[in-house]
PDB file of N, CA, C and O in Angstrom:
ATOM      1  N   MET A   1      -8.625  -1.450 -28.266  1.00  0.00           N
ATOM      2  CA  MET A   1      -7.175  -1.318 -28.129  1.00  0.00           C
ATOM      3  C   MET A   1      -6.967  -0.500 -26.872  1.00  0.00           C
ATOM      4  O   MET A   1      -5.936  -0.663 -26.219  1.00  0.00           O
ATOM      5  N   GLU A   2      -7.820   0.305 -26.526  1.00  0.00           N
ATOM      6  CA  GLU A   2      -7.545   1.574 -25.774  1.00  0.00           C
ATOM      7  C   GLU A   2      -7.921   0.854 -24.268  1.00  0.00           C
ATOM      8  O   GLU A   2      -7.209   0.984 -23.272  1.00  0.00           O
ATOM      9  N   LYS A   3      -9.058   0.151 -24.310  1.00  0.00           N
ATOM     10  CA  LYS A   3      -9.044  -0.692 -22.972  1.00  0.00           C
ATOM     11  C   LYS A   3      -7.808  -1.378 -22.356  1.00  0.00           C
ATOM     12  O   LYS A   3      -7.500  -1.289 -21.168  1.00  0.00           O
ATOM     13  N   ALA A   4      -7.106  -2.101 -23.334  1.00  0.00           N
ATOM     14  CA  ALA A   4      -5.856  -3.052 -23.282  1.00  0.00           C
ATOM     15  C   ALA A   4      -4.693  -2.381 -22.938  1.00  0.00           C
ATOM     16  O   ALA A   4      -3.793  -2.909 -22.285  1.00  0.00           O
ATOM     17  N   TYR A   5      -4.663  -0.836 -23.493  1.00  0.00           N
ATOM     18  CA  TYR A   5      -3.972   0.265 -22.845  1.00  0.00           C
ATOM     19  C   TYR A   5      -4.041  -0.024 -21.256  1.00  0.00           C
ATOM     20  O   TYR A   5      -3.346  -0.689 -20.488  1.00  0.00           O
ATOM     21  N   LEU A   6      -5.249   0.814 -21.107  1.00  0.00           N
ATOM     22  CA  LEU A   6      -5.749   0.872 -19.775  1.00  0.00           C
ATOM     23  C   LEU A   6      -5.478   0.157 -18.690  1.00  0.00           C
ATOM     24  O   LEU A   6      -5.188   0.499 -17.544  1.00  0.00           O
ATOM     25  N   GLU A   7      -5.624  -1.000 -19.255  1.00  0.00           N
ATOM     26  CA  GLU A   7      -5.721  -2.580 -18.094  1.00  0.00           C
ATOM     27  C   GLU A   7      -4.100  -2.498 -17.873  1.00  0.00           C
ATOM     28  O   GLU A   7      -3.617  -2.719 -16.763  1.00  0.00           O
ATOM     29  N   GLY A   8      -3.481  -2.241 -18.748  1.00  0.00           N
ATOM     30  CA  GLY A   8      -1.996  -2.494 -18.992  1.00  0.00           C
ATOM     31  C   GLY A   8      -1.377  -1.415 -17.782  1.00  0.00           C
ATOM     32  O   GLY A   8      -0.796  -1.739 -16.746  1.00  0.00           O
ATOM     33  N   HIS A   9      -1.668  -0.169 -18.221  1.00  0.00           N
ATOM     34  CA  HIS A   9      -1.126   0.999 -17.569  1.00  0.00           C
ATOM     35  C   HIS A   9      -1.527   0.584 -15.938  1.00  0.00           C
ATOM     36  O   HIS A   9      -0.695   0.475 -15.038  1.00  0.00           O
ATOM     37  N   ALA A  10      -3.031   0.380 -15.792  1.00  0.00           N
ATOM     38  CA  ALA A  10      -3.285   0.042 -14.146  1.00  0.00           C
ATOM     39  C   ALA A  10      -2.510  -0.984 -13.945  1.00  0.00           C
ATOM     40  O   ALA A  10      -2.001  -0.890 -12.828  1.00  0.00           O
ATOM     41  N   GLU A  11      -2.137  -2.049 -14.581  1.00  0.00           N
ATOM     42  CA  GLU A  11      -1.577  -3.337 -13.663  1.00  0.00           C
ATOM     43  C   GLU A  11       0.084  -2.884 -13.792  1.00  0.00           C
ATOM     44  O   GLU A  11       0.897  -3.765 -13.512  1.00  0.00           O
ATOM     45  N   GLY A  12       0.531  -1.729 -14.148  1.00  0.00           N
ATOM     46  CA  GLY A  12       2.257  -1.451 -14.073  1.00  0.00           C
ATOM     47  C   GLY A  12       2.120  -0.645 -13.091  1.00  0.00           C
ATOM     48  O   GLY A  12       3.034  -0.569 -12.270  1.00  0.00           O
ATOM     49  N   ARG A  13       1.090   0.047 -12.962  1.00  0.00           N
ATOM     50  CA  ARG A  13       0.787   1.013 -11.495  1.00  0.00           C
ATOM     51  C   ARG A  13       0.726   0.189 -10.270  1.00  0.00           C
ATOM     52  O   ARG A  13       1.034   0.641  -9.167  1.00  0.00           O
ATOM     53  N   ALA A  14       0.371  -0.893 -10.447  1.00  0.00           N
ATOM     54  CA  ALA A  14      -0.026  -1.916  -9.172  1.00  0.00           C
ATOM     55  C   ALA A  14       1.287  -2.511  -9.023  1.00  0.00           C
ATOM     56  O   ALA A  14       1.809  -2.400  -7.913  1.00  0.00           O
ATOM     57  N   GLU A  15       2.014  -3.218 -10.080  1.00  0.00           N
ATOM     58  CA  GLU A  15       3.287  -3.649  -9.878  1.00  0.00           C
ATOM     59  C   GLU A  15       4.202  -2.543  -9.239  1.00  0.00           C
ATOM     60  O   GLU A  15       4.822  -2.738  -8.193  1.00  0.00           O
ATOM     61  N   SER A  16       4.234  -1.572  -9.823  1.00  0.00           N
ATOM     62  CA  SER A  16       5.284  -0.622  -9.189  1.00  0.00           C
ATOM     63  C   SER A  16       5.271  -0.129  -7.700  1.00  0.00           C
ATOM     64  O   SER A  16       6.298  -0.023  -7.030  1.00  0.00           O
ATOM     65  N   ARG A  17       3.958   0.175  -7.228  1.00  0.00           N
ATOM     66  CA  ARG A  17       3.250   0.194  -5.905  1.00  0.00           C
ATOM     67  C   ARG A  17       3.700  -1.019  -5.151  1.00  0.00           C
ATOM     68  O   ARG A  17       3.932  -0.786  -3.964  1.00  0.00           O
ATOM     69  N   ALA A  18       3.838  -1.953  -5.446  1.00  0.00           N
ATOM     70  CA  ALA A  18       3.813  -2.983  -4.584  1.00  0.00           C
ATOM     71  C   ALA A  18       5.705  -3.579  -4.835  1.00  0.00           C
ATOM     72  O   ALA A  18       6.237  -4.500  -4.216  1.00  0.00           O
ATOM     73  N   ALA A  19       6.193  -2.922  -5.644  1.00  0.00           N
ATOM     74  CA  ALA A  19       7.593  -3.278  -5.587  1.00  0.00           C
ATOM     75  C   ALA A  19       8.211  -1.851  -4.868  1.00  0.00           C
ATOM     76  O   ALA A  19       9.389  -1.861  -4.511  1.00  0.00           O
ATOM     77  N   PHE A  20       7.561  -0.896  -4.713  1.00  0.00           N
ATOM     78  CA  PHE A  20       8.126   0.262  -3.619  1.00  0.00           C
ATOM     79  C   PHE A  20       7.673  -0.141  -2.413  1.00  0.00           C
ATOM     80  O   PHE A  20       8.431   0.078  -1.468  1.00  0.00           O
ATOM     81  N   THR A  21       6.498  -0.742  -2.157  1.00  0.00           N
ATOM     82  CA  THR A  21       6.305  -0.855  -0.863  1.00  0.00           C
ATOM     83  C   THR A  21       7.242  -2.207  -0.241  1.00  0.00           C
ATOM     84  O   THR A  21       7.433  -2.298   0.972  1.00  0.00           O
ATOM     85  N   LEU A  22       7.713  -3.083  -1.073  1.00  0.00           N
ATOM     86  CA  LEU A  22       8.630  -4.105  -0.734  1.00  0.00           C
ATOM     87  C   LEU A  22       9.983  -3.492  -0.639  1.00  0.00           C
ATOM     88  O   LEU A  22      10.799  -3.866   0.203  1.00  0.00           O
ATOM     89  N   ARG A  23      10.178  -2.712  -1.356  1.00  0.00           N
ATOM     90  CA  ARG A  23      11.604  -1.923  -1.241  1.00  0.00           C
ATOM     91  C   ARG A  23      11.909  -0.938   0.103  1.00  0.00           C
ATOM     92  O   ARG A  23      12.979  -0.794   0.694  1.00  0.00           O
ATOM     93  N   VAL A  24      10.559  -0.292   0.388  1.00  0.00           N
ATOM     94  CA  VAL A  24      10.641   0.377   1.608  1.00  0.00           C
ATOM     95  C   VAL A  24      11.058  -0.792   3.333  1.00  0.00           C
ATOM     96  O   VAL A  24      11.885  -0.655   4.234  1.00  0.00           O
ATOM     97  N   LEU A  25       9.949  -1.867   3.043  1.00  0.00           N
ATOM     98  CA  LEU A  25      10.062  -2.946   3.822  1.00  0.00           C
ATOM     99  C   LEU A  25      12.021  -3.200   3.884  1.00  0.00           C
ATOM    100  O   LEU A  25      12.742  -3.245   4.881  1.00  0.00           O
ATOM    101  N   GLU A  26      12.347  -3.305   2.600  1.00  0.00           N
ATOM    102  CA  GLU A  26      13.611  -4.023   2.876  1.00  0.00           C
ATOM    103  C   GLU A  26      14.690  -3.301   3.162  1.00  0.00           C
ATOM    104  O   GLU A  26      15.678  -3.843   3.657  1.00  0.00           O
ATOM    105  N   LYS A  27      14.644  -1.634   2.821  1.00  0.00           N
ATOM    106  CA  LYS A  27      15.287  -0.945   3.371  1.00  0.00           C
ATOM    107  C   LYS A  27      15.418  -0.605   5.024  1.00  0.00           C
ATOM    108  O   LYS A  27      16.403  -0.386   5.728  1.00  0.00           O
ATOM    109  N   HIS A  28      14.058  -0.658   5.299  1.00  0.00           N
ATOM    110  CA  HIS A  28      14.232  -0.778   6.822  1.00  0.00           C
ATOM    111  C   HIS A  28      14.425  -1.749   7.647  1.00  0.00           C
ATOM    112  O   HIS A  28      14.068  -1.745   8.825  1.00  0.00           O
ATOM    113  N   GLY A  29      15.193  -2.932   6.885  1.00  0.00           N
ATOM    114  CA  GLY A  29      15.792  -3.791   7.426  1.00  0.00           C
ATOM    115  C   GLY A  29      14.389  -5.043   7.832  1.00  0.00           C
ATOM    116  O   GLY A  29      14.571  -6.122   8.396  1.00  0.00           O
ATOM    117  N   ILE A  30      13.803  -4.803   7.622  1.00  0.00           N
ATOM    118  CA  ILE A  30      12.185  -5.680   7.849  1.00  0.00           C
ATOM    119  C   ILE A  30      12.343  -6.998   6.680  1.00  0.00           C
ATOM    120  O   ILE A  30      12.556  -6.742   5.495  1.00  0.00           O
ATOM    121  N   GLU A  31      12.250  -7.967   7.025  1.00  0.00           N
ATOM    122  CA  GLU A  31      12.108  -9.340   6.846  1.00  0.00           C
ATOM    123  C   GLU A  31      10.640  -9.268   6.127  1.00  0.00           C
ATOM    124  O   GLU A  31       9.700  -8.715   6.699  1.00  0.00           O
ATOM    125  N   VAL A  32      10.504  -9.888   4.781  1.00  0.00           N
ATOM    126  CA  VAL A  32       9.322 -10.099   4.602  1.00  0.00           C
ATOM    127  C   VAL A  32       9.120 -11.392   3.878  1.00  0.00           C
ATOM    128  O   VAL A  32       9.720 -11.534   2.813  1.00  0.00           O
ATOM    129  N   PRO A  33       8.472 -12.201   4.250  1.00  0.00           N
ATOM    130  CA  PRO A  33       8.070 -13.828   3.936  1.00  0.00           C
ATOM    131  C   PRO A  33       7.228 -13.732   3.174  1.00  0.00           C
ATOM    132  O   PRO A  33       6.266 -12.974   3.056  1.00  0.00           O
ATOM    133  N   HIS A  34       7.817 -14.979   2.337  1.00  0.00           N
ATOM    134  CA  HIS A  34       7.234 -15.466   1.163  1.00  0.00           C
ATOM    135  C   HIS A  34       5.500 -15.363   0.797  1.00  0.00           C
ATOM    136  O   HIS A  34       5.084 -15.182  -0.348  1.00  0.00           O
ATOM    137  N   ASP A  35       4.680 -15.506   1.918  1.00  0.00           N
ATOM    138  CA  ASP A  35       3.688 -15.668   1.931  1.00  0.00           C
ATOM    139  C   ASP A  35       3.302 -14.007   1.776  1.00  0.00           C
ATOM    140  O   ASP A  35       2.315 -13.806   1.068  1.00  0.00           O
ATOM    141  N   ILE A  36       3.721 -13.236   2.142  1.00  0.00           N
ATOM    142  CA  ILE A  36       3.485 -11.495   2.729  1.00  0.00           C
ATOM    143  C   ILE A  36       3.831 -11.086   1.007  1.00  0.00           C
ATOM    144  O   ILE A  36       3.068 -10.530   0.217  1.00  0.00           O
ATOM    145  N   ARG A  37       4.920 -11.462   0.823  1.00  0.00           N
ATOM    146  CA  ARG A  37       5.436 -10.750  -0.486  1.00  0.00           C
ATOM    147  C   ARG A  37       4.584 -11.183  -1.453  1.00  0.00           C
ATOM    148  O   ARG A  37       4.547 -10.416  -2.416  1.00  0.00           O
ATOM    149  N   GLU A  38       3.837 -12.209  -1.543  1.00  0.00           N
ATOM    150  CA  GLU A  38       3.205 -12.835  -2.405  1.00  0.00           C
ATOM    151  C   GLU A  38       1.943 -12.141  -2.647  1.00  0.00           C
ATOM    152  O   GLU A  38       1.524 -11.848  -3.767  1.00  0.00           O
ATOM    153  N   ARG A  39       1.263 -11.855  -1.363  1.00  0.00           N
ATOM    154  CA  ARG A  39       0.069 -11.199  -1.149  1.00  0.00           C
ATOM    155  C   ARG A  39       0.380  -9.671  -1.272  1.00  0.00           C
ATOM    156  O   ARG A  39      -0.592  -8.942  -1.079  1.00  0.00           O
ATOM    157  N   ILE A  40       1.418  -9.141  -1.522  1.00  0.00           N
ATOM    158  CA  ILE A  40       1.444  -7.726  -2.019  1.00  0.00           C
ATOM    159  C   ILE A  40       1.908  -7.702  -3.494  1.00  0.00           C
ATOM    160  O   ILE A  40       1.226  -7.064  -4.295  1.00  0.00           O
ATOM    161  N   THR A  41       2.829  -8.240  -3.841  1.00  0.00           N
ATOM    162  CA  THR A  41       2.675  -8.453  -5.377  1.00  0.00           C
ATOM    163  C   THR A  41       1.725  -9.102  -6.475  1.00  0.00           C
ATOM    164  O   THR A  41       1.899  -9.080  -7.693  1.00  0.00           O
ATOM    165  N   SER A  42       0.624  -9.716  -5.729  1.00  0.00           N
ATOM    166  CA  SER A  42      -0.493 -10.250  -6.211  1.00  0.00           C
ATOM    167  C   SER A  42      -1.672  -9.536  -6.405  1.00  0.00           C
ATOM    168  O   SER A  42      -2.652  -9.840  -7.086  1.00  0.00           O
ATOM    169  N   CYS A  43      -1.429  -8.416  -5.631  1.00  0.00           N
ATOM    170  CA  CYS A  43      -2.687  -7.342  -5.378  1.00  0.00           C
ATOM    171  C   CYS A  43      -2.693  -6.435  -6.610  1.00  0.00           C
ATOM    172  O   CYS A  43      -1.706  -6.087  -7.258  1.00  0.00           O
ATOM    173  N   ALA A  44      -3.871  -6.138  -6.806  1.00  0.00           N
ATOM    174  CA  ALA A  44      -3.899  -5.309  -8.206  1.00  0.00           C
ATOM    175  C   ALA A  44      -4.890  -4.287  -7.573  1.00  0.00           C
ATOM    176  O   ALA A  44      -5.337  -3.727  -8.574  1.00  0.00           O
ATOM    177  N   ASP A  45      -5.391  -3.816  -6.674  1.00  0.00           N
ATOM    178  CA  ASP A  45      -6.236  -2.726  -6.390  1.00  0.00           C
ATOM    179  C   ASP A  45      -5.271  -1.362  -5.887  1.00  0.00           C
ATOM    180  O   ASP A  45      -4.507  -1.257  -4.928  1.00  0.00           O
ATOM    181  N   LEU A  46      -5.508  -0.747  -6.558  1.00  0.00           N
ATOM    182  CA  LEU A  46      -4.345   0.584  -6.318  1.00  0.00           C
ATOM    183  C   LEU A  46      -4.612   1.297  -4.965  1.00  0.00           C
ATOM    184  O   LEU A  46      -3.690   1.926  -4.445  1.00  0.00           O
ATOM    185  N   ASP A  47      -5.742   1.233  -4.412  1.00  0.00           N
ATOM    186  CA  ASP A  47      -6.166   1.699  -2.895  1.00  0.00           C
ATOM    187  C   ASP A  47      -5.479   1.070  -1.752  1.00  0.00           C
ATOM    188  O   ASP A  47      -5.171   1.553  -0.663  1.00  0.00           O
ATOM    189  N   THR A  48      -5.278  -0.296  -2.312  1.00  0.00           N
ATOM    190  CA  THR A  48      -4.901  -1.149  -1.218  1.00  0.00           C
ATOM    191  C   THR A  48      -3.478  -1.187  -0.934  1.00  0.00           C
ATOM    192  O   THR A  48      -2.919  -1.378   0.146  1.00  0.00           O
ATOM    193  N   LEU A  49      -2.806  -0.895  -2.504  1.00  0.00           N
ATOM    194  CA  LEU A  49      -1.518  -0.777  -2.592  1.00  0.00           C
ATOM    195  C   LEU A  49      -1.007   0.471  -2.138  1.00  0.00           C
ATOM    196  O   LEU A  49       0.138   0.369  -1.698  1.00  0.00           O
ATOM    197  N   THR A  50      -1.501   1.641  -2.102  1.00  0.00           N
ATOM    198  CA  THR A  50      -1.397   2.776  -1.304  1.00  0.00           C
ATOM    199  C   THR A  50      -1.503   2.570   0.088  1.00  0.00           C
ATOM    200  O   THR A  50      -0.619   2.986   0.836  1.00  0.00           O
ATOM    201  N   LEU A  51      -2.559   1.931   0.539  1.00  0.00           N
ATOM    202  CA  LEU A  51      -2.361   1.739   2.026  1.00  0.00           C
ATOM    203  C   LEU A  51      -1.313   1.355   2.725  1.00  0.00           C
ATOM    204  O   LEU A  51      -0.687   1.933   3.614  1.00  0.00           O
ATOM    205  N   TRP A  52      -1.137  -0.061   2.053  1.00  0.00           N
ATOM    206  CA  TRP A  52      -0.116  -0.892   2.259  1.00  0.00           C
ATOM    207  C   TRP A  52       1.259  -0.041   2.213  1.00  0.00           C
ATOM    208  O   TRP A  52       1.954  -0.084   3.228  1.00  0.00           O
ATOM    209  N   PHE A  53       1.673   0.672   1.195  1.00  0.00           N
ATOM    210  CA  PHE A  53       2.964   1.730   1.152  1.00  0.00           C
ATOM    211  C   PHE A  53       2.780   2.624   2.035  1.00  0.00           C
ATOM    212  O   PHE A  53       3.832   2.754   2.662  1.00  0.00           O
ATOM    213  N   ASP A  54       1.782   3.487   2.508  1.00  0.00           N
ATOM    214  CA  ASP A  54       1.966   3.910   3.418  1.00  0.00           C
ATOM    215  C   ASP A  54       2.504   3.399   5.079  1.00  0.00           C
ATOM    216  O   ASP A  54       3.413   3.789   5.812  1.00  0.00           O
ATOM    217  N   ARG A  55       1.557   2.461   5.194  1.00  0.00           N
ATOM    218  CA  ARG A  55       2.006   1.627   6.409  1.00  0.00           C
ATOM    219  C   ARG A  55       3.102   1.271   6.364  1.00  0.00           C
ATOM    220  O   ARG A  55       3.545   1.161   7.507  1.00  0.00           O
ATOM    221  N   SER A  56       4.166   0.893   5.238  1.00  0.00           N
ATOM    222  CA  SER A  56       5.309   0.343   5.012  1.00  0.00           C
ATOM    223  C   SER A  56       6.429   1.327   5.629  1.00  0.00           C
ATOM    224  O   SER A  56       7.479   0.848   6.059  1.00  0.00           O
ATOM    225  N   LEU A  57       6.165   2.794   5.663  1.00  0.00           N
ATOM    226  CA  LEU A  57       6.840   3.947   5.942  1.00  0.00           C
ATOM    227  C   LEU A  57       7.161   3.725   7.563  1.00  0.00           C
ATOM    228  O   LEU A  57       8.220   4.165   8.011  1.00  0.00           O
ATOM    229  N   THR A  58       6.072   2.922   8.567  1.00  0.00           N
ATOM    230  CA  THR A  58       6.319   3.171   9.703  1.00  0.00           C
ATOM    231  C   THR A  58       6.401   1.619  10.513  1.00  0.00           C
ATOM    232  O   THR A  58       6.656   1.431  11.703  1.00  0.00           O
ATOM    233  N   ALA A  59       6.089   0.568   9.424  1.00  0.00           N
ATOM    234  CA  ALA A  59       5.763  -0.544   9.803  1.00  0.00           C
ATOM    235  C   ALA A  59       7.230  -1.222  10.624  1.00  0.00           C
ATOM    236  O   ALA A  59       8.331  -1.047  10.100  1.00  0.00           O
ATOM    237  N   SER A  60       7.083  -2.060  12.052  1.00  0.00           N
ATOM    238  CA  SER A  60       7.979  -2.796  12.324  1.00  0.00           C
ATOM    239  C   SER A  60       8.152  -4.326  11.823  1.00  0.00           C
ATOM    240  O   SER A  60       9.191  -4.986  11.849  1.00  0.00           O
ATOM    241  N   THR A  61       7.028  -4.676  11.415  1.00  0.00           N
ATOM    242  CA  THR A  61       7.071  -5.897  10.759  1.00  0.00           C
ATOM    243  C   THR A  61       6.335  -5.702   9.531  1.00  0.00           C
ATOM    244  O   THR A  61       5.643  -4.714   9.288  1.00  0.00           O
ATOM    245  N   ALA A  62       6.592  -7.094   8.462  1.00  0.00           N
ATOM    246  CA  ALA A  62       5.781  -7.085   7.449  1.00  0.00           C
ATOM    247  C   ALA A  62       4.385  -6.761   7.614  1.00  0.00           C
ATOM    248  O   ALA A  62       3.717  -5.870   7.088  1.00  0.00           O
ATOM    249  N   GLU A  63       3.969  -7.961   8.728  1.00  0.00           N
ATOM    250  CA  GLU A  63       2.709  -7.780   9.110  1.00  0.00           C
ATOM    251  C   GLU A  63       1.651  -6.629   9.669  1.00  0.00           C
ATOM    252  O   GLU A  63       0.424  -6.601   9.765  1.00  0.00           O
ATOM    253  N   ASP A  64       2.526  -5.855   9.935  1.00  0.00           N
ATOM    254  CA  ASP A  64       2.201  -4.419  10.116  1.00  0.00           C
ATOM    255  C   ASP A  64       1.226  -3.893   9.244  1.00  0.00           C
ATOM    256  O   ASP A  64       0.327  -3.181   9.690  1.00  0.00           O
ATOM    257  N   LEU A  65       1.341  -4.270   7.605  1.00  0.00           N
ATOM    258  CA  LEU A  65       0.627  -3.659   6.659  1.00  0.00           C
ATOM    259  C   LEU A  65      -0.630  -4.026   6.473  1.00  0.00           C
ATOM    260  O   LEU A  65      -1.356  -3.414   5.690  1.00  0.00           O
ATOM    261  N   PHE A  66      -1.032  -5.052   7.156  1.00  0.00           N
ATOM    262  CA  PHE A  66      -2.034  -5.589   6.932  1.00  0.00           C
ATOM    263  C   PHE A  66      -3.159  -5.479   8.557  1.00  0.00           C
ATOM    264  O   PHE A  66      -4.232  -6.057   8.728  1.00  0.00           O
ATOM    265  N   VAL A  67      -2.472  -4.600   9.478  1.00  0.00           N
ATOM    266  CA  VAL A  67      -3.285  -4.443  10.778  1.00  0.00           C
ATOM    267  C   VAL A  67      -4.236  -3.517  10.640  1.00  0.00           C
ATOM    268  O   VAL A  67      -3.978  -2.352  10.334  1.00  0.00           O
ATOM    269  N   GLU A  68      -5.655  -4.055  10.898  1.00  0.00           N
ATOM    270  CA  GLU A  68      -6.398  -2.661  11.257  1.00  0.00           C
ATOM    271  C   GLU A  68      -6.649  -2.561  12.330  1.00  0.00           C
ATOM    272  O   GLU A  68      -6.709  -3.461  13.167  1.00  0.00           O
ATOM    273  N   THR A  69      -6.874  -1.206  12.489  1.00  0.00           N
ATOM    274  CA  THR A  69      -6.454  -0.351  13.388  1.00  0.00           C
ATOM    275  C   THR A  69      -8.056   0.319  13.456  1.00  0.00           C
ATOM    276  O   THR A  69      -8.671   0.240  12.393  1.00  0.00           O
ATOM    277  N   PRO A  70      -8.844   1.026  14.719  1.00  0.00           N
ATOM    278  CA  PRO A  70      -9.826   1.863  14.755  1.00  0.00           C
ATOM    279  C   PRO A  70      -9.580   2.769  13.857  1.00  0.00           C
ATOM    280  O   PRO A  70     -10.408   3.035  12.986  1.00  0.00           O
ATOM    281  N   GLU A  71      -8.494   3.324  13.938  1.00  0.00           N
ATOM    282  CA  GLU A  71      -7.756   5.311  13.076  1.00  0.00           C
ATOM    283  C   GLU A  71      -7.812   4.383  11.928  1.00  0.00           C
ATOM    284  O   GLU A  71      -8.724   4.840  11.239  1.00  0.00           O
ATOM    285  N   ALA A  72      -7.362   3.372  11.360  1.00  0.00           N
ATOM    286  CA  ALA A  72      -7.120   3.230  10.042  1.00  0.00           C
ATOM    287  C   ALA A  72      -8.664   2.597   9.021  1.00  0.00           C
ATOM    288  O   ALA A  72      -8.648   2.213   7.851  1.00  0.00           O
ATOM    289  N   LEU A  73      -9.920   2.683  10.008  1.00  0.00           N
ATOM    290  CA  LEU A  73     -10.900   2.555   9.514  1.00  0.00           C
ATOM    291  C   LEU A  73     -11.821   3.819   9.421  1.00  0.00           C
ATOM    292  O   LEU A  73     -12.844   4.001   8.760  1.00  0.00           O
ATOM    293  N   GLN A  74     -11.164   4.613  10.261  1.00  0.00           N
ATOM    294  CA  GLN A  74     -12.111   6.114  10.318  1.00  0.00           C
ATOM    295  C   GLN A  74     -11.543   6.695   9.013  1.00  0.00           C
ATOM    296  O   GLN A  74     -10.363   6.647   8.664  1.00  0.00           O
ATOM    297  N   PRO A  75     -12.711   7.327   8.257  1.00  0.00           N
ATOM    298  CA  PRO A  75     -12.205   8.180   7.072  1.00  0.00           C
ATOM    299  C   PRO A  75     -11.531   9.075   7.376  1.00  0.00           C
ATOM    300  O   PRO A  75     -11.455   9.338   8.576  1.00  0.00           O
ATOM    301  N   GLN A  76     -10.879   9.783   6.525  1.00  0.00           N
ATOM    302  CA  GLN A  76      -9.623  11.194   7.282  1.00  0.00           C
ATOM    303  C   GLN A  76     -10.643  12.010   6.883  1.00  0.00           C
ATOM    304  O   GLN A  76     -11.506  11.762   6.040  1.00  0.00           O
ATOM    305  N   THR A  77     -10.470  13.153   7.640  1.00  0.00           N
ATOM    306  CA  THR A  77     -11.578  14.516   7.687  1.00  0.00           C
ATOM    307  C   THR A  77     -10.395  15.426   8.244  1.00  0.00           C
ATOM    308  O   THR A  77      -9.546  15.105   9.076  1.00  0.00           O
ATOM    309  N   GLN A  78     -10.555  16.706   7.545  1.00  0.00           N
ATOM    310  CA  GLN A  78     -10.110  17.612   7.871  1.00  0.00           C
ATOM    311  C   GLN A  78     -10.822  18.455   8.949  1.00  0.00           C
ATOM    312  O   GLN A  78     -12.030  18.236   9.039  1.00  0.00           O
ATOM    313  N   ASN A  79     -10.391  19.219   9.640  1.00  0.00           N
ATOM    314  CA  ASN A  79     -10.851  19.768  10.848  1.00  0.00           C
ATOM    315  C   ASN A  79     -10.887  21.531  10.426  1.00  0.00           C
ATOM    316  O   ASN A  79      -9.941  22.312  10.523  1.00  0.00           O
ATOM    317  N   ASN A  80     -12.149  21.805   9.988  1.00  0.00           N
ATOM    318  CA  ASN A  80     -12.044  23.297   9.418  1.00  0.00           C
ATOM    319  C   ASN A  80     -12.286  24.308  10.641  1.00  0.00           C
ATOM    320  O   ASN A  80     -12.422  25.528  10.555  1.00  0.00           O
ATOM    321  N   THR A  81     -12.315  23.275  12.153  1.00  0.00           N
ATOM    322  CA  THR A  81     -12.811  24.657  12.843  1.00  0.00           C
ATOM    323  C   THR A  81     -11.910  25.864  13.351  1.00  0.00           C
ATOM    324  O   THR A  81     -12.334  26.707  14.141  1.00  0.00           O
ATOM    325  N   ASP A  82     -10.428  25.866  12.739  1.00  0.00           N
ATOM    326  CA  ASP A  82      -9.871  26.749  12.965  1.00  0.00           C
ATOM    327  C   ASP A  82     -10.247  28.150  12.009  1.00  0.00           C
ATOM    328  O   ASP A  82     -10.027  29.315  12.341  1.00  0.00           O
ATOM    329  N   GLN A  83     -10.907  27.654  10.673  1.00  0.00           N
ATOM    330  CA  GLN A  83     -11.246  28.866  10.010  1.00  0.00           C
ATOM    331  C   GLN A  83     -12.259  29.323  10.530  1.00  0.00           C
ATOM    332  O   GLN A  83     -13.033  28.580  11.134  1.00  0.00           O
ATOM    333  N   VAL A  84     -12.489  30.744  10.397  1.00  0.00           N
ATOM    334  CA  VAL A  84     -13.606  31.914  10.355  1.00  0.00           C
ATOM    335  C   VAL A  84     -14.156  31.970   9.371  1.00  0.00           C
ATOM    336  O   VAL A  84     -15.034  32.817   9.203  1.00  0.00           O
TER     337      VAL A  84
END
């Protein structure tokens, strides 16, 4: 019973992230083709959806969500050289 609850909770979180991503694109006046809308709404991976949401904040086109740049592939690290 608990497993079903957790799966439902994760599914709900994924649906929410997909909806927020689409809303950001729409609010920025970016047209979202059906195939891209389907790709976003059918994704169940929370990390991927978070990445797409973050990209939606600065995207010029819906396709920008899926562009793999060298910077996007680099792990994010903090520079601690300023601390002594």
